[in-house]
C-alpha positions in Angstrom: 1.7 72.6 -33.0 4.4 72.0 -30.4 3.9 69.0 -28.3 4.8 68.6 -24.6 7.5 66.1 -25.3 9.2 68.5 -27.8 9.2 71.3 -25.2 10.6 68.9 -22.6 13.4 67.7 -24.9 14.3 71.3 -25.8 14.4 72.2 -22.1 16.7 69.3 -21.3 19.1 70.2 -24.1 19.2 73.8 -23.1 19.7 73.0 -19.4 22.6 70.7 -20.2 24.2 73.3 -22.5 24.0 76.1 -19.9 25.3 73.9 -17.1 28.4 72.7 -18.8 31.6 74.0 -17.2 33.6 76.4 -19.3 37.2 77.6 -19.1 40.4 75.9 -18.1 39.2 74.6 -14.7 36.2 72.9 -16.3 38.5 71.3 -18.9 40.8 70.0 -16.2 37.8 68.5 -14.3 36.5 66.8 -17.4 39.9 65.4 -18.2 40.4 64.0 -14.7 36.9 62.5 -14.6 37.5 60.7 -17.9 41.0 59.5 -17.0 40.6 58.6 -13.3 36.8 58.2 -12.8 33.8 60.0 -11.6 34.8 60.0 -7.9 38.2 61.6 -8.7 36.5 64.3 -10.8 34.0 65.0 -8.1 36.7 65.5 -5.4 38.9 67.5 -7.8 36.0 69.9 -8.3 35.6 70.2 -4.5 39.2 71.1 -4.1 39.2 73.8 -6.7 36.1 75.6 -5.4 37.3 76.1 -1.8 
């Protein structure tokens, strides 16, 4: 029998996997966020999607 917690955890894992940025732009944003901080990564993403 599948419990509600198991379904919730599977849903969270699936949602995070699907929402991960892919491609070269996503890698650049992740790299900037790690090196310069969350705010820098956030504003870099805003610049690219204009």
